[in-house]
Legacy VTK file of the C-alpha trace (Angstrom):
# vtk DataFile Version 3.0
C-alpha trace
ASCII
DATASET POLYDATA
POINTS 250 float
126.708 -22.581 166.760
127.719 -19.003 166.156
126.413 -16.376 168.597
123.790 -14.366 166.731
121.863 -12.274 169.248
123.456 -8.884 169.520
122.602 -5.299 170.335
122.267 -2.428 167.895
121.639 1.095 169.106
121.062 -0.397 172.577
118.075 -2.348 171.281
118.168 -6.129 171.071
117.113 -7.553 167.716
115.016 -10.500 168.776
112.518 -11.215 166.009
111.989 -11.063 162.255
109.514 -8.220 162.827
112.465 -5.926 163.576
114.445 -6.561 160.392
114.439 -6.341 156.632
114.668 -9.812 155.149
117.175 -10.665 152.437
115.612 -11.051 149.004
117.625 -14.115 148.000
118.890 -16.791 150.388
121.119 -19.721 149.471
121.527 -22.818 151.646
124.217 -25.467 151.330
122.376 -28.483 152.711
125.385 -30.238 154.230
125.829 -32.910 156.875
123.263 -35.602 156.037
125.816 -38.414 156.016
127.411 -37.359 159.296
123.963 -37.023 160.878
123.212 -40.638 159.971
126.630 -41.898 161.094
126.192 -40.318 164.540
123.019 -42.361 164.912
124.401 -45.613 163.543
122.191 -45.330 160.450
123.016 -45.752 156.751
123.874 -42.550 154.894
120.668 -42.911 152.895
118.708 -42.359 156.123
120.500 -39.046 156.554
119.582 -37.998 153.034
115.933 -38.876 153.692
115.968 -36.810 156.896
117.618 -33.961 155.018
114.968 -34.088 152.299
112.198 -33.867 154.895
113.891 -30.853 156.468
114.248 -29.251 153.047
110.462 -29.311 152.696
110.015 -27.717 156.129
112.542 -24.933 155.557
111.261 -24.230 152.035
107.698 -23.765 153.221
108.863 -21.551 156.083
110.925 -19.317 153.770
107.910 -18.837 151.535
105.705 -18.111 154.544
107.936 -15.376 155.999
108.437 -13.624 152.662
111.777 -14.714 151.206
111.537 -14.022 147.465
114.231 -16.416 146.200
115.647 -19.536 147.826
118.472 -21.567 146.253
119.301 -24.913 147.837
122.364 -27.005 147.004
121.027 -30.551 146.689
123.518 -32.489 144.522
126.810 -31.225 143.118
128.710 -32.239 140.002
131.288 -33.741 142.376
128.734 -35.885 144.218
128.851 -38.489 141.430
132.178 -39.571 142.979
130.369 -40.970 146.001
129.796 -44.750 146.365
127.481 -46.166 143.708
124.905 -47.357 146.225
124.712 -43.895 147.824
124.279 -42.182 144.456
121.614 -44.728 143.551
119.772 -44.048 146.801
119.948 -40.301 146.134
118.502 -40.749 142.632
115.597 -42.754 144.093
115.084 -40.021 146.672
115.082 -37.333 143.957
112.525 -39.315 141.974
110.302 -39.654 145.046
110.676 -35.964 145.842
109.908 -34.888 142.268
106.782 -37.016 142.214
105.646 -35.667 145.585
106.547 -32.065 144.761
103.951 -31.937 142.002
101.317 -32.326 144.737
103.302 -31.018 147.738
103.800 -27.478 146.453
100.549 -27.281 144.481
98.949 -25.032 147.089
102.164 -23.371 148.286
102.427 -20.812 145.460
106.107 -21.696 145.007
107.788 -21.448 141.601
110.102 -24.446 141.226
113.233 -24.184 139.086
116.147 -26.586 138.698
119.656 -25.271 138.102
122.465 -27.492 136.913
123.156 -29.911 134.066
120.100 -32.138 133.954
121.402 -34.163 130.987
123.215 -36.553 133.351
119.926 -37.667 134.913
117.731 -40.457 133.600
115.010 -39.564 131.060
112.434 -40.251 133.783
114.039 -37.752 136.184
114.410 -35.179 133.411
110.727 -35.552 132.567
109.733 -35.057 136.209
111.978 -31.973 136.443
110.331 -30.496 133.332
106.853 -31.264 134.698
107.581 -29.562 138.029
108.854 -26.439 136.297
105.959 -26.322 133.859
103.247 -26.781 136.499
104.694 -24.076 138.774
105.697 -21.524 136.131
102.644 -19.268 136.536
102.759 -19.069 140.321
103.543 -15.752 141.964
105.214 -16.734 145.239
108.779 -17.543 146.177
111.140 -18.834 143.496
112.789 -22.059 144.651
115.998 -22.958 142.808
117.035 -26.573 143.390
120.682 -27.067 142.415
120.992 -30.631 141.107
124.110 -31.841 139.312
125.230 -28.272 139.837
128.761 -26.940 139.999
129.548 -23.257 139.727
132.705 -23.724 137.662
130.714 -25.876 135.259
128.054 -23.150 135.152
130.653 -20.498 134.308
132.190 -22.678 131.560
128.699 -23.181 130.123
128.073 -19.414 130.168
131.402 -18.699 128.432
130.617 -21.243 125.697
127.158 -19.743 125.143
128.654 -16.263 124.845
131.347 -17.550 122.470
128.638 -19.016 120.225
126.807 -15.663 120.219
130.026 -13.893 119.201
130.700 -16.470 116.494
127.154 -16.085 115.155
127.447 -12.293 115.121
124.836 -11.746 117.840
127.479 -10.154 120.103
130.824 -8.455 119.678
133.694 -8.907 122.109
133.140 -5.333 123.292
129.518 -6.199 124.145
130.632 -8.678 126.796
130.192 -7.277 130.294
129.028 -8.457 133.714
125.366 -8.310 132.709
125.944 -10.492 129.654
127.707 -13.078 131.801
124.982 -12.951 134.482
122.338 -13.363 131.780
123.974 -16.644 130.778
123.975 -18.114 134.280
121.292 -20.540 135.441
119.978 -17.777 137.718
119.495 -15.268 134.885
116.905 -12.641 135.762
117.213 -13.224 139.502
118.984 -11.049 142.072
122.304 -12.327 143.390
122.053 -14.053 146.776
122.214 -11.681 149.727
122.922 -14.461 152.197
124.257 -18.012 151.992
123.852 -20.248 155.031
126.036 -23.318 155.491
125.034 -25.718 158.232
127.537 -28.450 159.229
130.309 -26.134 160.403
132.413 -26.510 157.251
134.170 -23.338 156.091
134.006 -23.955 152.340
132.092 -22.499 149.396
132.040 -25.941 147.730
131.651 -24.656 144.169
128.308 -22.972 144.917
127.213 -19.762 143.143
130.778 -18.463 142.695
129.848 -15.759 140.174
126.654 -14.736 141.937
128.093 -14.536 145.461
130.733 -11.846 144.884
129.187 -9.730 147.671
127.105 -12.339 149.436
127.165 -12.571 153.221
128.028 -16.053 154.536
126.905 -17.550 157.824
128.391 -20.856 158.988
126.410 -22.789 161.580
127.718 -25.746 163.565
124.645 -27.928 163.089
124.056 -30.774 160.641
121.430 -30.081 157.994
118.726 -32.506 159.253
118.873 -30.736 162.646
118.739 -27.216 161.178
115.396 -25.690 162.129
113.311 -22.583 161.567
114.567 -20.961 164.779
118.153 -21.308 163.541
117.114 -19.797 160.230
115.599 -16.862 162.130
118.910 -16.427 163.976
120.804 -16.355 160.675
118.418 -13.800 159.188
118.797 -11.584 162.272
122.590 -11.847 162.084
122.439 -10.908 158.397
120.338 -7.838 159.202
122.934 -6.428 161.604
125.787 -6.639 159.102
126.925 -3.510 157.300
127.026 -4.348 153.592
129.190 -1.799 151.755
129.672 -3.583 148.398
133.238 -2.280 148.141
132.342 1.274 149.221
132.712 3.089 152.522
LINES 1 251
250 0 1 2 3 4 5 6 7 8 9 10 11 12 13 14 15 16 17 18 19 20 21 22 23 24 25 26 27 28 29 30 31 32 33 34 35 36 37 38 39 40 41 42 43 44 45 46 47 48 49 50 51 52 53 54 55 56 57 58 59 60 61 62 63 64 65 66 67 68 69 70 71 72 73 74 75 76 77 78 79 80 81 82 83 84 85 86 87 88 89 90 91 92 93 94 95 96 97 98 99 100 101 102 103 104 105 106 107 108 109 110 111 112 113 114 115 116 117 118 119 120 121 122 123 124 125 126 127 128 129 130 131 132 133 134 135 136 137 138 139 140 141 142 143 144 145 146 147 148 149 150 151 152 153 154 155 156 157 158 159 160 161 162 163 164 165 166 167 168 169 170 171 172 173 174 175 176 177 178 179 180 181 182 183 184 185 186 187 188 189 190 191 192 193 194 195 196 197 198 199 200 201 202 203 204 205 206 207 208 209 210 211 212 213 214 215 216 217 218 219 220 221 222 223 224 225 226 227 228 229 230 231 232 233 234 235 236 237 238 239 240 241 242 243 244 245 246 247 248 249
């Protein structure tokens, strides 16, 4: 794991009380399969453990005051995995979606799904719609669950939507700017992520929020996702707070 505790102005930053939290945090939930393999378990067991940890971390983020949390659950590339693993993941998503309707009922969490949901079964799509509808009027943290999500696919989708608007006369080419593109992303209306955390020790972006993370801080942690805990999240938030974000300036 990376060393996070440091000194600033001769004062150790030891708790969340000392820092300003990022508004938007992204997490690449990576390492479920390796976690299971280390224990001699099927990969599906790792995904189940990862899903349980997702619930824990989500509730904690809402509790401490994170405004937006985006978790990478299933990428457009994950369909390439073995059929039995994909099938197990779909069953897990169904179970989660059914439980989430009750699980987050009293959590004041707004649930949104980003990604191309058309590839999922009608039953999963219906459960996704129900979760979004039931949570829409809540006022707490916005939870974006990236399912069948790929950032390149998202950008292509945005470009096509803008092209249609130009064709229909709703926009001119000169109207196209960064805001127009951002407004056509799945995360339209939300701030860009301040921090993305990647457990598992892999140094890759993995097609996650490419447009939105132009000035995002990344923290890589050498721990598999099912073992990532709230104390490690605190460490990452403290490390984020001590970084000097200049956004291209001095």
